[in-house]
C-alpha positions in Angstrom: 0.0 0.0 0.0 1.2 3.5 -0.9 1.7 6.2 1.7 -1.0 8.2 -0.1 -3.5 5.3 0.2 -2.7 5.0 4.0 -3.0 8.7 4.6 -6.3 8.8 2.8 -7.5 5.8 4.8 -6.4 7.4 8.1 -8.1 10.6 7.1 -11.3 8.8 6.1 -11.9 6.8 9.2 -15.4 7.4 10.6 -14.1 7.2 14.1 -11.7 9.4 16.1 -8.5 7.5 16.1 -5.0 7.9 17.6 -1.9 5.8 17.8 0.2 5.8 20.9 3.7 4.5 21.4 5.1 2.0 23.9 5.6 4.9 26.3 1.9 5.9 26.0 2.8 9.0 24.1 0.6 10.3 21.3 2.2 9.3 17.9 -0.5 10.2 15.5 -4.1 11.3 15.4 -6.6 11.4 12.6 -8.6 14.5 11.7 -11.7 13.4 13.6 -9.5 13.1 16.7 -8.0 16.5 16.1 -11.5 17.9 16.1 -12.4 16.0 19.3 -9.3 17.3 21.1 -9.7 20.6 19.5 -5.9 20.6 18.6 -3.7 19.7 15.8 -1.7 16.5 15.5 1.4 18.6 15.6 0.6 19.9 19.1 -0.7 16.5 20.3 2.2 14.5 19.1 4.5 13.4 22.0 2.1 14.3 24.7 1.2 11.6 27.3 -2.1 10.1 26.6 -3.1 10.4 30.3 -2.8 14.3 29.9 -5.2 14.4 26.9 -7.8 11.7 27.3 -9.9 11.0 30.2 -12.1 7.8 30.7 -14.1 6.7 33.6 -12.6 3.3 33.2 -9.0 2.2 34.1 -7.3 3.0 30.8 -3.9 2.2 32.0 -5.0 -1.4 32.8 -6.7 -1.7 29.5 -3.6 -0.7 27.6 -1.5 -3.2 29.7 -3.9 -6.0 29.0 -4.2 -5.4 25.1 -0.4 -5.2 24.9 0.0 -8.4 26.9 -2.6 -10.5 25.0 -1.9 -8.8 21.7 -5.7 -8.9 21.1 -8.3 -6.1 20.6 -10.4 -4.7 23.4 -13.9 -3.2 23.1 -15.3 -0.9 25.9 -18.9 0.0 25.5 -20.7 3.1 26.9 -17.8 4.7 28.9 -17.6 8.4 29.8 -14.8 9.9 27.8 -13.6 13.6 27.7 -10.6 15.8 27.5 -9.6 18.8 29.6 -11.8 21.1 27.4 -14.5 18.7 26.6 -17.4 17.6 28.8 -17.5 13.9 29.3 -19.9 12.0 27.1 -20.7 8.3 26.5 -18.4 6.6 23.9 -17.5 3.2 22.7 -13.6 2.7 22.7 -11.8 0.1 20.8 -8.0 -0.7 21.5 -5.9 -2.7 19.3 -2.1 -3.5 18.8 -0.3 -2.6 15.6 1.2 -5.2 13.5 5.0 -4.7 13.1 5.0 -1.8 15.7 5.7 -3.5 19.0 4.1 -1.6 22.0 2.1 0.7 19.7 -1.6 0.9 20.1 -4.5 2.2 17.9 -7.3 3.6 20.0 -10.6 4.5 18.2 -13.7 6.0 19.8 -17.1 7.0 18.7 -19.6 9.2 20.5 -23.1 7.7 21.6 -24.5 11.1 22.1 -26.9 12.0 19.3 -26.0 15.7 19.0 -22.3 14.9 18.9 -22.9 12.4 16.1 -25.0 14.9 14.3 -22.1 17.4 14.2 -22.7 19.4 17.4 -20.2 19.6 20.1 -19.9 19.9 23.9 -17.3 22.4 24.7 -16.8 23.9 28.1 -17.6 27.7 28.1 
């Protein structure tokens, strides 16, 4: 696959998606995730995931479990937010990346109808 194809695929994902490295630092985010975080990939890259993404579940334990088992994990209906974004219900998927030891793909989708329809919940 060409880099252009992979770039198009990454940009076209219907979910917010990010890749974190083995140290849990943000490696890459897709455009939907940039919108969710209200920040560019350039500013997010290298930031600790714990400083940017907040879940009501034990994310650290989930990341360890996925890395250890090398299998995907689906978490349904968790509260997820950022420092600037009010928590909302989301489905979260976490998976390892082939040929990138320790790297994880995290994808999430809002379950809130107004968020799905293009609205956003930003703190004022």
